[in-house]
Structures are given as structure tokens and as C-alpha cells.
C-alpha positions, 0 to 999 in steps of 0.5 A: 500500500503506497497511497495515503490511507483515508478516514483514520483518526484513531491515532493520538499522533494524527495531528502531529506532522503529516500523520502518515509515514509512507514506505521509503523505497529502495532504488530498483529491486530491494536486497533487504526489506526492514519492517517495523511495528509502527512509526513513532513520534519522530517518524510521524513528525518527519514523515520518514520511517526509521528516523527515531530511536529504532532507526538509530539502533538499526543503523548503529548496530547493523547497517553501519557495522555489517559490511553486507548491510552497509553495501545495501545501504550505500546502493540504496537497496533497502526498503523501509516500512512499518506494519502500521502507517 
């Protein structure tokens, strides 16, 4: 689902930022798909997945440390998404 959902007003963060966090798509076919549970406050305010605490952990413990994952990141072959938007 890449289009913006309509009719949802149950989230307490809906009035902050854009209220919807779209996928951050890979360039071409992704080599890795990272799926989070739900966007947090930072993600909702910026409209970008994995820019908060979970993103920091993901990058500092994985994407910037493991050579294969670093290469996927540099080649923009990672798609970021959340189960809830």
C-alpha cells in the first residue's frame, strides 16, 4: 500500500506532522526489506520511517557495522516500512 490511507483518526499522533509515514523505497529491486511495528513520534513528525530511536539502533548496530548491510545501504537497496502507517 503506497497511497495515503483515508478516514483514520484513531491515532493520538494524527495531528502531529503529516500523520502518515509512507514506505521509503529502495532504488530498483530491494536486497533487504526492514519492517517495523509502527512509526513513532519522530517518524510521524518527519514523515520518514526509521528516523527515531529504532532507526538509530538499526543503523548503529547493523547497517553501519555489517559490511553486507552497509553495501545495501550505500546502493540504496533497502526498503523501509512499518506494519502500521
